C-alpha positions, 0 to 999 in steps of 0.5 A: 932360088931355094928358099924362095925370097919374100920379094924377087924382081928381075932387072934388065941389067947384069954384070960380071963378078970376078974372083978376088972382087972387093967387098966393103962395109962393116958386115963384109966378113959375113959375105966373104965367109959365105962365098969362100970360093970367090976369094973376095977381098976386103976393101974401102969400096968395091964391087960388093957393098954391104951396109947395115940397117938396124930397122931390118930384122937381124936375119933380113936383107935387101939384095940388089945386083946391077951394072954397078955391082952388088948392094947388100943392106942387112939387119945384122950379120946373119942377114948379110950372110944370107944375102950372100947365099942368095947372091951365090945362087944367082951365079952358075953352078960352077961357082960352087966348085973350086976352079980357076974360072976368073969371073961369073955373070950375075943377073940383075935382081932386086930381092927383099927377104926375111924368114917366116920362122926363127927356128929352121932346124935339122936334128941328127942322131949321133948316138945310134950311129956316130958321125965324125966331126968332119961330117958335122962341119960339112952338114953345117956348111950345107945348112948355111947354103939353105939358110937353116940355122939350128943343128940339134945333136942327139948326143946320148941314147941307149946305144951310145954316149958321144961326148968327152967328160972330164968330170965323168970319164967312164962316159967316153971310155966305156959308154961311147962304143958297143961290140955289135949292132942289130941289122934286122928289121922290126919283126924279123929274127934278131941279127947282128953285124958283129962289128964294133961301133963307136966314137965321141967328140972331145970337148975341143971338138965341141968348141970347134963345132960351136965356133964353126957353126956360129960363124955360119949363123947356125946354133948348136942345140945339144941334147942329153936325153933323160931320164930314160934312154939311159942304158949307155950312161948306166953302163958307166955309172950304174949308181945313177940308175933307179936300181943300181943295175949295170946295163950294157950299151944297147946294141939294138933298136927300141927302148930300154927300161933303163932310167936315171934316178931322180935323186940329188946325185943325178941332178949333180951329175947332169949339172956337171955335164951341162957345165962341160957342154956349155963351157965347150960349145960357148954361147948355148941358148938352148939345151934339149933334155929329152923327156921322151919314151920314159919307162917309169916302172923302176921309179914306181918300184923303188922304196927310196925313190917313193920316199923322195917323191913323198918328201916332195909332196908328189903323188905319182911317178909322172909328177916326179918326172915333171919335177925332175925335168923342171929342176934340170930346166932351172939349172939350165936357166941359171946358165942362160939356156932355155930348155927344150923337150919332146912332147911327152914332157909337156903331156906330163905337166909341170914344165917351166913356162919358157920351155920349148916343146917339140911335138914329135907325136903330131901337131895336135899335142903341139897345138895344146902346148902352144895354147898353154903358152909354150913356144913350139918347134914343129917336129911331127913324125909325118912329114919331118922324120927323114929316117922314114923311106922316101917312097914305098918302093922296095928299091929304097934302102932299108928305113925305120918307117915309110913313107914321107915324100918330098912333096909331103915335106913341101906341103907341110905348114908349121903354123896351120891356118885353123889355129888361133892367132895366139897359137900360131904366134907360138910356133917358132919354127920347124925341124926335120929329125934324122934318127940313125938306127938305119943310117950307118954312114955319111953317104946315107945321111946325104941320101936321107936329108937331101932334097927333102931338107931343101923343101924343109928349108923353104917351108921354114924360111917362107912358111910354106913352099912357094910357087914353082918349087918343083922347077926351082928344086930341079935347078937347085940339084945342080948346085948340090951336084957341084957341092958333092951332095949324094942326094936321092934323085927325084926319080928314085935311088941310084943302083948303089944307093939301094943297099938292103931293100926297104920293106913297106909297112902294112900300116898306112901313115895316117893310121900310124899318126892317129895311134901315136897322137892318141897317146898324147892324151895319156900322161902315162903313155910314154913308151909306144915302142917298148 
């Protein structure tokens, strides 16, 4: 079973679970939704009995299967949903396929389970390459199977804006597409595919995605990355920029000097965008505002911005960025949402105390954020950047970096043992990032995420990969086959998955991480790849 439950004991009994079986109890709807192919029917009593026990945590559950059927005791709707996911993994792989089979054998077990971490996330960059709504709904279903519960959507970057805005319609009319995309690797001569790329989610799409996710115990975390990474925004509304210059939607990888102005009209603009996002998604407890890789040169060189900075009694552009991000966090707090940022925003200082920090540049800066009293979601490049290659073999498809293996993910511990108890308590979870510069389509998403996301699911649920993970994963791949996931085989890619060959890096991952983490000690070191 993946993720492995807290306690699992086998019983010397079993029974047959028939399609159309009856499920009873106040939380029966969660069980029925988790097991759609079993066509379960609601009733006053039946083969599956679901009860709520308020003494359990909201995501905790007890699952017992025996000769009389299935008993689920859950702390809340999420617990019942996860109990049903565990029940499903007890069934044969065929139960994940639509078929006319009438029943499935269920072994006798007693399971007691609860997650170690509240935040068990996947991040998908839909800005560099757009993925249609149907792919997000499918990804939510796959997350639910693995008890992952946060889908972080990177909705805007230099390479595209991906959300309808009725307040600022040029964003989706102008900024959601580009005429071509760079296909060369770093260090190679520039080369482009000359294929237009684009797309965006309507507000109605977001409403559907939000509702679909909530029903499956997944929270959508939208990200509007500011004040940098702003080329796409400034292609539509150049007056919001620090210079007033119009930019093109970026057609290459890397960072642009494009930056939003910190002046009041920009705050008004972003407030309107937040209102549209939250209004469409519905309940939105978290909003990510980026704060990473910001090129502050245009702020420093602007007399108007310098005068505004002085009026706030601030001394540097770094302090002004901290003020700007805190102002946005205040706006979000007024709307009931906690702000999430990348670690550069923490290094710059001045965050609201309730801001959640994602330390992509390493857990060293994550520890400093935790020690400062911020909640932390572990997101380090190594081993949680899934756009990196799964091995150093040239058989791997072209990747942004290398190498992060399945074993690297399984060995990760979000709350290291050498941290203090208070620091460890601040780690609220872990999240894998899939940036999409080298991920052009949904088949590549499957390849990059799975089975590494299976390891992430276990780490985030259990605190670390439990014993027998390799054997359990091999068994689990049969379920992914039945669902139709085009994962990377454990032995390496299929011939049709290779595509353009990967070019292994000459810089060891340990050295790369040391360089990145060293930057976290300099508040002005915000642009490592410009």
